[in-house]
N, C-alpha and C positions, 0 to 999 in steps of 0.2 A: 543308243543305248548307255552311253558314253552318258549324258545328257540325267539319264534315268536314277545313272549311279552317283553322279556330281548331287543331284539335286539330296536323291537319301541319306548320302553322304554331311550333307549341308544342315538339313533335319537331324540327325543324330546330335550336331554342335548346338543348335539353338535353342532344341525342347530340351535338355537339360540347365540352358543356362536359365532358362525362362521359369524353369520351376526352384531354382536354387535359390530365387530370393525371397524375405521371408514376406509373409503375408501381414504383419506386424505396422503399426507406425514408424516410421523413417525416425534415425536419430533425432533428439530437438532440445532444447538445451532447459536441463535442469531445474537450474537456480535461477534461469527466469521463470521456469515454472513457478515453482515456489512464492518468488514474489506475486506472483500471480493469482497464486490459490489465496496467499495472505490478503492480497490485495482485492478481488473480488470477494470478500469474506466466506472463503472454502472449509474455513478452518472454524466456523464459529457452528457447524452441522459434526462436519466429519472430524474435527480435532487439527493439529498443528501438524501431524504425520500422518490425516487421511484415518487413523484407526479407530471413528465410530465415535459419536458423543448420545447427549439425548436425546437428542432430535433428527441426527444421521446416520446410516450406516460405516463401518468401515470398507474404504473405498480401496487403503493402502499399508503395504505394501502389496504387489503384484495386487494391479485393477484388473478391471476388466480387460478382456483385449478392444483394440481400438478401436474398431467399428461400433461395436457393443457401447463400449464407451460413448462413443463421438454420438449415437440416437441414443442414448436414456437422457446423456445432459441436454440434450434437442429436444425433448421430446419424454421429460418423467412423468414415472409414476408417484402416485402418492402427495407428500406435502411438498418433493423440490420444488423449488422457479424454475420453466423454460429456459436458456440459456439462447436464444437462438443468436444465429449467427453474427449479427448486426449487433448483437453487444457483444458478443464473445470469438472473435476468428477463429477460424479453423487451426491457424498457426500459435495463438495464443493456447488453443484447446491442450494441443499437442503437446505443448509445456506443460499444461501443469502434467498430463500425461508422464510424461517424459517423468520430472518431480516425482510421482509414485511409482513410477514403476523403479528409478532410482532410491526406492529404500530402504534398508537393509529390515530383513523378515527378525522376528523374533527368535532370541535362542533358544536351540534348541533344550536348551535347561531350565528356561526361565516357567515361572508356573504361570496359569493358565487364569486367566482374567476370571473373575467369576461376577 
């Protein structure tokens, strides 16, 4: 009976801790991500701050959640070329995602683009 009680108490401690961890990407270096974003040429389609351009959609601020972002970059639809892990490693892609996540959103008083 004591073992069951101890096991139950242990579960009460472990389960909430496991669920408390965020499901998003772990922190990465946003400054390095900005350099990679520029060096890899992402800016050519998506603009220097991910705001979108003539041939690429807006991807920042507030990019897609990490798993979706990762999957899309690896196997995109449309005209975007795929960036396989052999070309852009996961650590570097996480830095790019951190850069896009770090960008401030538009001011609430800013006019909407046309």
